[in-house]
N, CA, C and O atoms as CSV, one atom per row, in Angstrom:
chain,resi,resn,atom,element,x,y,z
A,1,MET,N,N,-86.753,-39.737,3.612
A,1,MET,CA,C,-87.822,-38.957,3.037
A,1,MET,C,C,-87.282,-37.648,2.454
A,1,MET,O,O,-87.704,-37.214,1.382
A,2,TYR,N,N,-86.331,-37.020,3.183
A,2,TYR,CA,C,-85.719,-35.783,2.684
A,2,TYR,C,C,-85.023,-36.076,1.356
A,2,TYR,O,O,-85.191,-35.345,0.380
A,3,GLN,N,N,-84.235,-37.161,1.331
A,3,GLN,CA,C,-83.496,-37.524,0.129
A,3,GLN,C,C,-84.455,-37.841,-1.016
A,3,GLN,O,O,-84.196,-37.459,-2.157
A,4,ALA,N,N,-85.551,-38.528,-0.731
A,4,ALA,CA,C,-86.514,-38.858,-1.783
A,4,ALA,C,C,-87.147,-37.598,-2.359
A,4,ALA,O,O,-87.377,-37.518,-3.566
A,5,LYS,N,N,-87.428,-36.624,-1.521
A,5,LYS,CA,C,-88.077,-35.387,-1.980
A,5,LYS,C,C,-87.117,-34.461,-2.712
A,5,LYS,O,O,-87.473,-33.887,-3.741
A,6,TYR,N,N,-85.883,-34.307,-2.183
A,6,TYR,CA,C,-84.951,-33.310,-2.723
A,6,TYR,C,C,-83.810,-33.898,-3.559
A,6,TYR,O,O,-83.077,-33.151,-4.206
A,7,GLY,N,N,-83.651,-35.225,-3.554
A,7,GLY,CA,C,-82.610,-35.863,-4.353
A,7,GLY,C,C,-81.246,-35.902,-3.693
A,7,GLY,O,O,-80.275,-36.337,-4.312
A,8,HIS,N,N,-81.151,-35.455,-2.447
A,8,HIS,CA,C,-79.899,-35.480,-1.693
A,8,HIS,C,C,-80.234,-35.312,-0.221
A,8,HIS,O,O,-81.348,-34.930,0.137
A,9,TYR,N,N,-79.258,-35.603,0.625
A,9,TYR,CA,C,-79.409,-35.347,2.057
A,9,TYR,C,C,-79.005,-33.895,2.327
A,9,TYR,O,O,-78.280,-33.311,1.521
A,10,PRO,N,N,-79.449,-33.301,3.427
A,10,PRO,CA,C,-79.053,-31.915,3.713
A,10,PRO,C,C,-77.530,-31.765,3.726
A,10,PRO,O,O,-76.833,-32.561,4.355
A,11,TYR,N,N,-77.017,-30.754,3.037
A,11,TYR,CA,C,-75.574,-30.499,2.995
A,11,TYR,C,C,-75.323,-29.058,2.586
A,11,TYR,O,O,-76.232,-28.351,2.151
A,12,SER,N,N,-74.060,-28.633,2.733
A,12,SER,CA,C,-73.720,-27.245,2.412
A,12,SER,C,C,-72.846,-27.106,1.179
A,12,SER,O,O,-72.432,-25.994,0.851
A,13,GLY,N,N,-72.551,-28.200,0.484
A,13,GLY,CA,C,-71.701,-28.130,-0.698
A,13,GLY,C,C,-70.273,-28.570,-0.432
A,13,GLY,O,O,-69.494,-28.744,-1.369
A,14,THR,N,N,-69.921,-28.753,0.830
A,14,THR,CA,C,-68.615,-29.283,1.198
A,14,THR,C,C,-68.847,-30.326,2.288
A,14,THR,O,O,-69.874,-30.304,2.967
A,15,THR,N,N,-67.890,-31.239,2.453
A,15,THR,CA,C,-67.996,-32.185,3.557
A,15,THR,C,C,-67.953,-31.391,4.836
A,15,THR,O,O,-67.126,-30.490,4.982
A,16,GLY,N,N,-68.812,-31.704,5.745
A,16,GLY,CA,C,-68.841,-30.922,6.971
A,16,GLY,C,C,-69.620,-31.592,8.065
A,16,GLY,O,O,-70.050,-32.739,7.941
A,17,ALA,N,N,-69.793,-30.859,9.138
A,17,ALA,CA,C,-70.513,-31.380,10.286
A,17,ALA,C,C,-71.244,-30.251,10.982
A,17,ALA,O,O,-70.842,-29.089,10.928
A,18,ASN,N,N,-72.317,-30.622,11.631
A,18,ASN,CA,C,-73.114,-29.677,12.396
A,18,ASN,C,C,-73.322,-30.295,13.768
A,18,ASN,O,O,-74.104,-31.235,13.915
A,19,VAL,N,N,-72.633,-29.780,14.767
A,19,VAL,CA,C,-72.844,-30.251,16.124
A,19,VAL,C,C,-74.161,-29.657,16.580
A,19,VAL,O,O,-74.347,-28.441,16.557
A,20,THR,N,N,-75.061,-30.512,16.990
A,20,THR,CA,C,-76.427,-30.060,17.192
A,20,THR,C,C,-76.861,-30.001,18.643
A,20,THR,O,O,-78.018,-29.674,18.907
A,21,GLY,N,N,-76.006,-30.296,19.584
A,21,GLY,CA,C,-76.399,-30.243,20.984
A,21,GLY,C,C,-77.165,-31.471,21.404
A,21,GLY,O,O,-76.963,-32.551,20.848
A,22,THR,N,N,-78.042,-31.324,22.375
A,22,THR,CA,C,-78.767,-32.482,22.890
A,22,THR,C,C,-79.993,-32.838,22.058
A,22,THR,O,O,-80.616,-33.873,22.295
A,23,LYS,N,N,-80.346,-32.003,21.094
A,23,LYS,CA,C,-81.422,-32.311,20.161
A,23,LYS,C,C,-80.850,-32.336,18.755
A,23,LYS,O,O,-79.957,-31.555,18.427
A,24,ILE,N,N,-81.366,-33.234,17.924
A,24,ILE,CA,C,-80.971,-33.228,16.525
A,24,ILE,C,C,-81.558,-31.974,15.897
A,24,ILE,O,O,-82.757,-31.721,16.013
A,25,ASN,N,N,-80.716,-31.187,15.229
A,25,ASN,CA,C,-81.159,-29.933,14.629
A,25,ASN,C,C,-80.541,-29.819,13.242
A,25,ASN,O,O,-79.475,-29.227,13.073
A,26,ILE,N,N,-81.211,-30.382,12.268
A,26,ILE,CA,C,-80.732,-30.364,10.894
A,26,ILE,C,C,-81.690,-29.507,10.082
A,26,ILE,O,O,-82.890,-29.781,10.076
A,27,PRO,N,N,-81.200,-28.478,9.397
A,27,PRO,CA,C,-82.099,-27.615,8.617
A,27,PRO,C,C,-82.987,-28.427,7.681
A,27,PRO,O,O,-82.501,-29.265,6.922
A,28,GLY,N,N,-84.279,-28.175,7.742
A,28,GLY,CA,C,-85.236,-28.853,6.877
A,28,GLY,C,C,-85.752,-30.173,7.412
A,28,GLY,O,O,-86.730,-30.705,6.887
A,29,LEU,N,N,-85.123,-30.715,8.440
A,29,LEU,CA,C,-85.524,-32.025,8.943
A,29,LEU,C,C,-86.880,-31.991,9.631
A,29,LEU,O,O,-87.602,-32.989,9.620
A,30,SER,N,N,-87.237,-30.858,10.230
A,30,SER,CA,C,-88.501,-30.797,10.970
A,30,SER,C,C,-89.708,-31.070,10.068
A,30,SER,O,O,-90.771,-31.450,10.559
A,31,GLU,N,N,-89.554,-30.882,8.778
A,31,GLU,CA,C,-90.631,-31.215,7.839
A,31,GLU,C,C,-90.951,-32.711,7.890
A,31,GLU,O,O,-92.093,-33.114,7.666
A,32,PHE,N,N,-89.943,-33.528,8.186
A,32,PHE,CA,C,-90.098,-34.978,8.174
A,32,PHE,C,C,-90.052,-35.602,9.568
A,32,PHE,O,O,-90.571,-36.699,9.774
A,33,LEU,N,N,-89.438,-34.913,10.518
A,33,LEU,CA,C,-89.277,-35.432,11.873
A,33,LEU,C,C,-89.543,-34.296,12.849
A,33,LEU,O,O,-88.607,-33.669,13.343
A,34,PRO,N,N,-90.828,-34.026,13.132
A,34,PRO,CA,C,-91.161,-32.858,13.948
A,34,PRO,C,C,-90.694,-32.953,15.403
A,34,PRO,O,O,-90.488,-31.920,16.040
A,35,ASN,N,N,-90.524,-34.139,15.935
A,35,ASN,CA,C,-90.083,-34.329,17.321
A,35,ASN,C,C,-88.862,-35.231,17.365
A,35,ASN,O,O,-88.977,-36.398,17.737
A,36,PRO,N,N,-87.691,-34.716,16.992
A,36,PRO,CA,C,-86.493,-35.566,16.965
A,36,PRO,C,C,-86.114,-36.022,18.371
A,36,PRO,O,O,-86.453,-35.366,19.356
A,37,PRO,N,N,-85.405,-37.152,18.461
A,37,PRO,CA,C,-85.010,-37.661,19.776
A,37,PRO,C,C,-84.024,-36.728,20.470
A,37,PRO,O,O,-83.331,-35.941,19.824
A,38,GLN,N,N,-83.972,-36.827,21.788
A,38,GLN,CA,C,-83.033,-36.058,22.592
A,38,GLN,C,C,-82.062,-37.016,23.272
A,38,GLN,O,O,-82.386,-38.179,23.512
A,39,ILE,N,N,-80.859,-36.510,23.580
A,39,ILE,CA,C,-79.912,-37.296,24.366
A,39,ILE,C,C,-80.568,-37.569,25.706
A,39,ILE,O,O,-81.063,-36.641,26.346
A,40,PRO,N,N,-80.585,-38.820,26.147
A,40,PRO,CA,C,-81.195,-39.094,27.450
A,40,PRO,C,C,-80.414,-38.438,28.581
A,40,PRO,O,O,-79.194,-38.294,28.501
A,41,ASN,N,N,-81.109,-38.050,29.611
A,41,ASN,CA,C,-80.475,-37.448,30.779
A,41,ASN,C,C,-79.972,-38.579,31.673
A,41,ASN,O,O,-80.580,-38.897,32.695
A,42,ASP,N,N,-78.850,-39.179,31.270
A,42,ASP,CA,C,-78.336,-40.348,31.984
A,42,ASP,C,C,-77.030,-40.060,32.721
A,42,ASP,O,O,-76.334,-40.986,33.136
A,43,GLY,N,N,-76.698,-38.784,32.883
A,43,GLY,CA,C,-75.480,-38.423,33.597
A,43,GLY,C,C,-74.230,-38.450,32.739
A,43,GLY,O,O,-73.145,-38.121,33.218
A,44,ILE,N,N,-74.364,-38.833,31.487
A,44,ILE,CA,C,-73.218,-38.877,30.571
A,44,ILE,C,C,-73.374,-37.713,29.605
A,44,ILE,O,O,-74.345,-37.655,28.851
A,45,SER,N,N,-72.429,-36.793,29.624
A,45,SER,CA,C,-72.555,-35.666,28.706
A,45,SER,C,C,-72.357,-36.148,27.280
A,45,SER,O,O,-71.707,-37.167,27.044
A,46,GLY,N,N,-72.904,-35.435,26.361
A,46,GLY,CA,C,-72.772,-35.798,24.961
A,46,GLY,C,C,-73.611,-34.889,24.108
A,46,GLY,O,O,-74.249,-33.961,24.606
A,47,TYR,N,N,-73.611,-35.153,22.832
A,47,TYR,CA,C,-74.333,-34.327,21.885
A,47,TYR,C,C,-74.561,-35.122,20.618
A,47,TYR,O,O,-73.934,-36.158,20.400
A,48,TYR,N,N,-75.465,-34.629,19.782
A,48,TYR,CA,C,-75.669,-35.211,18.469
A,48,TYR,C,C,-74.833,-34.452,17.460
A,48,TYR,O,O,-74.595,-33.253,17.608
A,49,GLY,N,N,-74.398,-35.144,16.456
A,49,GLY,CA,C,-73.709,-34.512,15.346
A,49,GLY,C,C,-74.301,-35.003,14.043
A,49,GLY,O,O,-74.664,-36.173,13.920
A,50,TYR,N,N,-74.398,-34.118,13.077
A,50,TYR,CA,C,-74.838,-34.466,11.735
A,50,TYR,C,C,-73.652,-34.223,10.821
A,50,TYR,O,O,-73.115,-33.116,10.778
A,51,ILE,N,N,-73.245,-35.240,10.098
A,51,ILE,CA,C,-72.069,-35.167,9.231
A,51,ILE,C,C,-72.536,-35.516,7.820
A,51,ILE,O,O,-73.298,-36.465,7.634
A,52,TRP,N,N,-72.084,-34.753,6.827
A,52,TRP,CA,C,-72.534,-34.989,5.467
A,52,TRP,C,C,-71.367,-35.014,4.503
A,52,TRP,O,O,-70.296,-34.478,4.787
A,53,SER,N,N,-71.588,-35.646,3.352
A,53,SER,CA,C,-70.569,-35.698,2.298
A,53,SER,C,C,-70.676,-34.463,1.417
A,53,SER,O,O,-71.661,-33.727,1.471
A,54,THR,N,N,-69.663,-34.250,0.617
A,54,THR,CA,C,-69.564,-33.067,-0.235
A,54,THR,C,C,-70.788,-32.856,-1.114
A,54,THR,O,O,-71.263,-31.729,-1.252
A,55,ASN,N,N,-71.303,-33.927,-1.710
A,55,ASN,CA,C,-72.400,-33.787,-2.675
A,55,ASN,C,C,-73.766,-34.136,-2.098
A,55,ASN,O,O,-74.746,-34.185,-2.842
A,56,GLY,N,N,-73.858,-34.374,-0.811
A,56,GLY,CA,C,-75.140,-34.712,-0.201
A,56,GLY,C,C,-75.565,-36.147,-0.442
A,56,GLY,O,O,-76.702,-36.512,-0.143
A,57,ALA,N,N,-74.661,-36.978,-0.984
A,57,ALA,CA,C,-75.013,-38.375,-1.267
A,57,ALA,C,C,-75.017,-39.235,-0.010
A,57,ALA,O,O,-75.701,-40.258,0.034
A,58,ASP,N,N,-74.267,-38.840,1.008
A,58,ASP,CA,C,-74.183,-39.636,2.226
A,58,ASP,C,C,-74.288,-38.752,3.457
A,58,ASP,O,O,-73.974,-37.562,3.414
A,59,TYR,N,N,-74.733,-39.348,4.551
A,59,TYR,CA,C,-74.887,-38.632,5.813
A,59,TYR,C,C,-74.594,-39.570,6.973
A,59,TYR,O,O,-74.512,-40.788,6.814
A,60,LYS,N,N,-74.442,-38.974,8.125
A,60,LYS,CA,C,-74.315,-39.719,9.367
A,60,LYS,C,C,-74.904,-38.852,10.480
A,60,LYS,O,O,-74.587,-37.667,10.580
A,61,ILE,N,N,-75.759,-39.440,11.313
A,61,ILE,CA,C,-76.241,-38.799,12.531
A,61,ILE,C,C,-75.700,-39.635,13.671
A,61,ILE,O,O,-75.990,-40.827,13.775
A,62,VAL,N,N,-74.904,-38.997,14.533
A,62,VAL,CA,C,-74.259,-39.743,15.606
A,62,VAL,C,C,-74.497,-39.105,16.961
A,62,VAL,O,O,-74.684,-37.894,17.081
A,63,ARG,N,N,-74.486,-39.939,17.961
A,63,ARG,CA,C,-74.488,-39.507,19.353
A,63,ARG,C,C,-73.039,-39.608,19.781
A,63,ARG,O,O,-72.446,-40.683,19.699
A,64,LEU,N,N,-72.464,-38.521,20.232
A,64,LEU,CA,C,-71.045,-38.488,20.584
A,64,LEU,C,C,-70.858,-38.047,22.021
A,64,LEU,O,O,-71.639,-37.261,22.557
A,65,VAL,N,N,-69.802,-38.572,22.638
A,65,VAL,CA,C,-69.345,-38.023,23.911
A,65,VAL,C,C,-68.178,-37.103,23.594
A,65,VAL,O,O,-67.574,-37.243,22.531
A,66,PRO,N,N,-67.834,-36.167,24.475
A,66,PRO,CA,C,-66.771,-35.207,24.183
A,66,PRO,C,C,-65.431,-35.892,23.872
A,66,PRO,O,O,-65.166,-37.000,24.339
A,67,SER,N,N,-64.606,-35.223,23.088
A,67,SER,CA,C,-63.276,-35.721,22.765
A,67,SER,C,C,-62.518,-36.008,24.050
A,67,SER,O,O,-62.521,-35.199,24.978
A,68,GLY,N,N,-61.873,-37.154,24.095
A,68,GLY,CA,C,-61.140,-37.566,25.295
A,68,GLY,C,C,-61.972,-38.417,26.235
A,68,GLY,O,O,-61.423,-39.100,27.099
A,69,ALA,N,N,-63.303,-38.386,26.078
A,69,ALA,CA,C,-64.185,-39.219,26.889
A,69,ALA,C,C,-64.451,-40.523,26.136
A,69,ALA,O,O,-64.114,-40.648,24.959
A,70,MET,N,N,-65.051,-41.478,26.817
A,70,MET,CA,C,-65.352,-42.761,26.207
A,70,MET,C,C,-66.800,-43.142,26.525
A,70,MET,O,O,-67.279,-42.965,27.645
A,71,LEU,N,N,-67.477,-43.669,25.509
A,71,LEU,CA,C,-68.826,-44.169,25.734
A,71,LEU,C,C,-68.805,-45.241,26.811
A,71,LEU,O,O,-67.824,-45.976,26.928
A,72,PRO,N,N,-69.871,-45.345,27.602
A,72,PRO,CA,C,-69.951,-46.461,28.540
A,72,PRO,C,C,-69.982,-47.786,27.772
A,72,PRO,O,O,-70.399,-47.823,26.614
A,73,GLN,N,N,-69.553,-48.844,28.399
A,73,GLN,CA,C,-69.440,-50.141,27.736
A,73,GLN,C,C,-70.746,-50.574,27.078
A,73,GLN,O,O,-70.718,-51.096,25.964
A,74,HIS,N,N,-71.889,-50.375,27.732
A,74,HIS,CA,C,-73.147,-50.831,27.137
A,74,HIS,C,C,-73.455,-50.099,25.828
A,74,HIS,O,O,-74.149,-50.644,24.970
A,75,GLU,N,N,-72.954,-48.886,25.663
A,75,GLU,CA,C,-73.129,-48.181,24.391
A,75,GLU,C,C,-72.079,-48.618,23.375
A,75,GLU,O,O,-72.379,-48.687,22.183
A,76,ARG,N,N,-70.854,-48.916,23.814
A,76,ARG,CA,C,-69.824,-49.402,22.885
A,76,ARG,C,C,-70.176,-50.772,22.339
A,76,ARG,O,O,-69.652,-51.174,21.300
A,77,ASP,N,N,-71.057,-51.501,23.020
A,77,ASP,CA,C,-71.479,-52.821,22.562
A,77,ASP,C,C,-72.624,-52.771,21.559
A,77,ASP,O,O,-73.030,-53.810,21.039
A,78,LEU,N,N,-73.150,-51.583,21.280
A,78,LEU,CA,C,-74.258,-51.462,20.340
A,78,LEU,C,C,-73.823,-51.870,18.929
A,78,LEU,O,O,-72.670,-51.658,18.554
A,79,PRO,N,N,-74.729,-52.449,18.155
A,79,PRO,CA,C,-74.357,-52.871,16.799
A,79,PRO,C,C,-74.108,-51.712,15.848
A,79,PRO,O,O,-73.470,-51.898,14.811
A,80,ASN,N,N,-74.595,-50.520,16.176
A,80,ASN,CA,C,-74.440,-49.381,15.271
A,80,ASN,C,C,-73.399,-48.390,15.791
A,80,ASN,O,O,-73.590,-47.176,15.719
A,81,ILE,N,N,-72.297,-48.926,16.313
A,81,ILE,CA,C,-71.193,-48.075,16.781
A,81,ILE,C,C,-70.573,-47.391,15.556
A,81,ILE,O,O,-70.423,-48.019,14.508
A,82,ASP,N,N,-70.222,-46.139,15.680
A,82,ASP,CA,C,-69.656,-45.377,14.568
A,82,ASP,C,C,-68.279,-45.938,14.218
A,82,ASP,O,O,-67.374,-45.880,15.051
A,83,PRO,N,N,-68.090,-46.481,13.012
A,83,PRO,CA,C,-66.795,-47.060,12.657
A,83,PRO,C,C,-65.656,-46.045,12.648
A,83,PRO,O,O,-64.493,-46.430,12.765
A,84,ALA,N,N,-65.965,-44.762,12.511
A,84,ALA,CA,C,-64.938,-43.722,12.520
A,84,ALA,C,C,-64.656,-43.209,13.933
A,84,ALA,O,O,-63.662,-42.516,14.152
A,85,ARG,N,N,-65.520,-43.542,14.890
A,85,ARG,CA,C,-65.380,-43.055,16.271
A,85,ARG,C,C,-65.799,-44.167,17.229
A,85,ARG,O,O,-66.768,-44.004,17.971
A,86,THR,N,N,-65.097,-45.276,17.226
A,86,THR,CA,C,-65.527,-46.500,17.908
A,86,THR,C,C,-65.646,-46.380,19.418
A,86,THR,O,O,-66.378,-47.160,20.026
A,87,THR,N,N,-64.971,-45.454,20.037
A,87,THR,CA,C,-65.077,-45.306,21.491
A,87,THR,C,C,-65.925,-44.101,21.884
A,87,THR,O,O,-66.232,-43.918,23.062
A,88,ARG,N,N,-66.308,-43.274,20.903
A,88,ARG,CA,C,-66.999,-42.019,21.216
A,88,ARG,C,C,-68.412,-41.908,20.686
A,88,ARG,O,O,-69.155,-41.040,21.144
A,89,GLY,N,N,-68.827,-42.751,19.734
A,89,GLY,CA,C,-70.130,-42.503,19.148
A,89,GLY,C,C,-70.816,-43.696,18.526
A,89,GLY,O,O,-70.189,-44.698,18.185
A,90,TRP,N,N,-72.108,-43.562,18.389
A,90,TRP,CA,C,-72.936,-44.521,17.677
A,90,TRP,C,C,-74.043,-43.758,16.984
A,90,TRP,O,O,-74.328,-42.617,17.346
A,91,GLY,N,N,-74.668,-44.365,15.998
A,91,GLY,CA,C,-75.723,-43.660,15.296
A,91,GLY,C,C,-76.255,-44.402,14.100
A,91,GLY,O,O,-76.272,-45.632,14.061
A,92,VAL,N,N,-76.692,-43.631,13.123
A,92,VAL,CA,C,-77.226,-44.160,11.869
A,92,VAL,C,C,-76.584,-43.390,10.727
A,92,VAL,O,O,-76.176,-42.239,10.887
A,93,TRP,N,N,-76.500,-44.040,9.570
A,93,TRP,CA,C,-75.877,-43.391,8.427
A,93,TRP,C,C,-76.332,-44.059,7.152
A,93,TRP,O,O,-76.855,-45.174,7.172
A,94,SER,N,N,-76.131,-43.373,6.044
A,94,SER,CA,C,-76.454,-43.926,4.726
A,94,SER,C,C,-75.428,-45.003,4.377
A,94,SER,O,O,-74.437,-45.183,5.085
A,95,GLU,N,N,-75.676,-45.704,3.292
A,95,GLU,CA,C,-74.812,-46.814,2.906
A,95,GLU,C,C,-73.332,-46.423,2.834
A,95,GLU,O,O,-72.477,-47.179,3.296
A,96,GLY,N,N,-73.022,-45.282,2.275
A,96,GLY,CA,C,-71.637,-44.843,2.174
A,96,GLY,C,C,-71.203,-43.919,3.294
A,96,GLY,O,O,-70.079,-43.419,3.277
A,97,GLY,N,N,-72.061,-43.683,4.258
A,97,GLY,CA,C,-71.785,-42.710,5.301
A,97,GLY,C,C,-70.949,-43.201,6.462
A,97,GLY,O,O,-70.547,-42.394,7.299
A,98,GLY,N,N,-70.670,-44.489,6.547
A,98,GLY,CA,C,-69.927,-45.019,7.673
A,98,GLY,C,C,-68.531,-44.448,7.818
A,98,GLY,O,O,-68.004,-44.381,8.928
A,99,THR,N,N,-67.923,-44.037,6.717
A,99,THR,CA,C,-66.544,-43.572,6.774
A,99,THR,C,C,-66.408,-42.070,6.948
A,99,THR,O,O,-65.296,-41.579,7.138
A,100,ILE,N,N,-67.507,-41.325,6.890
A,100,ILE,CA,C,-67.389,-39.866,7.047
A,100,ILE,C,C,-67.459,-39.467,8.491
A,100,ILE,O,O,-67.378,-38.280,8.808
């Protein structure tokens, strides 16, 4: 919806990332998603990250565990495991966002 309204996904003009903590916190997203999901309190530390491409054409929202940690097996078995972080994250992304 953000992309349809503004012609791009939220971005800062360079490829980057926004570690958002246990709640997804992307500038402007609350207009479209007033109650974003939270990391479940399941005893596994982690955070959400929002990663975007240089021109706002692609994005990725991922649930990550800290560097050096590994997702539990039931999460590594999910079909939407992050191809760039196969042991640390899963999420959703635009068509070209899998590699960012």
